[in-house]
N, C-alpha and C positions, 0 to 999 in steps of 0.2 A: 810520982806515984803512978802505978798502973791499975787503978781501980777500974774494974769491969772490962779489962782488955784480955780476952780469952784466946785470941788467935795467935798461933805461933808463926812468927814471920820468917823463921828459918834462915836468918841473916841474909835475906835477899830483898831486892826491891820488888814492887808489886807485879810488874810485868813479867819478870823472871820467875817469880814464885807461881804465878798463875799458869805460865807455860809449862813449868816443871811439873806441877800437879796434874795438868791436862795430859801431858805425855806419860806420866806414871799411871794415870787412870786408864789410858788407852792400852798400855802394856799389860796392866792387870786384867783388863777385859779380854784381851787377846790370848794371853798365856795362862790365865786363871790363878797365877801365883808369881810373885816377884820378890827378890831380896833387896833390901834397902836398910837405911839406918832406922832406929826406933822412932826418932823424932819425925822423920819424913813419913814413916808408916802411920803414925798417929794422925798427922796432918792429912794424909791421903784418905784415911778412914772417914774423917769428917767431910772430906770433899766428895767422895764417891757414893756414900750411903744415900744421901738425898737423891742423887741421880738414878740409882737403882730403884728407889721407891717410885720415882716418876716413870720409869720404864715399865712398870707393871700395867699402866694404862696406855695403850698404844694409840695416841692421838697426834695429829699434826702439831698441835701446840706443844705437847710434851717433847716431841722429837726436836723441834726447833729450840726449845729451852735447853735441852741436854746438849744439842750441837753447839750452842753458844758457849758452853763450858768446855766441852771436849775438843771442838774444832777438828774433828776427824770423822768423816762420814762412814768409814768402815767400822770404826769403834762404836758409833751410834747404832749402826745396823746390827752388829754382833750383840750389843747390849739389849736391844729391843727384841731380837729373835731368840737367841739361845739363853742368855742370862735371865731375862724376864720370865721365860717359860719355866725355868728351874726354881726360881724364887717366888713364884706367883702366890703361894699360900703362906709364905713366911712373913711374920709381922714386922721384922726388923732384924738387925744383927747379921748383915749379909757377908761381912768380912771377919777374918780371924787374924790376929797378930801373934806370931810365935817368935820368941827371942832365940837367936841361934849363936850367941857368943859375941866375941869382939873381932874386929877387922885387924888383920896382921899389920898393915901399914901404919895406921894412926890410932889403933886400939879403940875405935868407935864402936858403940853398941850396935850390933846388927840384928835385924829381924826379918822374918819372912811374913809377908801379908798375902792372904789367899782368900778366894771366894769360898764360903763355907760349903755350899751344896755341890761343889765340884771335886771335893776331896773324898776319894773312895775309902781311904783308911779310917777316917773318923766316922764315916757313915756305916761302918761295919761291913763293908764290901758289898752291900746290897744297893741296887739301883732303885730309886723311887719310881713307882708306876702310878700314873694318874688313873684314878677310878672314874669310869663314866658315870655321870649323874643319872640316876634312874628316875623315871616318872611312872606314875600309876598307869597300869594297863599295858606296859611293855611286855610283861611276861605272857599275857593273854595273846597279844599280837604275835609274839614269837611262836607260841604253841599253835596258833592257827596257821601260820606260814609253814611250819614243819608238817602239819597235818595235810595241807593241800599239796605239798611236794610229795608226800608218801602216797597219796591217793591217786595222783595222776598216772595213768597207764603209760608204760614205755612201749613204743612201737618195736616189734620184733621183726627180724629179717626172716623171709620165707626160707623154709628148710630145703626146698628143691632148688637146684641150681639150673642155669639155662641149658647145660648139657643134658641133664636129666629130662628136661622138657622135650628136647629134640629126640631123645631115645624113646620117650613115650609116644611121640607123634608118629614115629616110623612104624 
């Protein structure tokens, strides 16, 4: 009986499964979307979503924890820089699985797994712009800065040239 055993072993031994998921996660982080079987996509989703959650807070401890899973420093760097910046305000659900049909060779169910915030088609073609957090008094400071810039006199060049001065001296 398999009571309480929720992890899909994917017909692989532990070391092979961990390496495969780490490689797939690095590919997903690098390319933002990959094609794989439905079972591997579901296992990858469970593997990578906690790592993306950890990447929201950029600390040395979190980087080392994520590196122990991914084992690829370029993948960790990309995750903490680009991916974390885009998903910073999202509370979860960082990946999307879309079924794409069956594979020709063995008729396996195929799926495309992608990072949600990097697909421009589903976002309506609009890119998210981060709004700067405002504090009280910033409008007054900006108004004062523009007023001081407008009030400062600009030095003008003299209208007479050096040749005109020579002519008037003669």
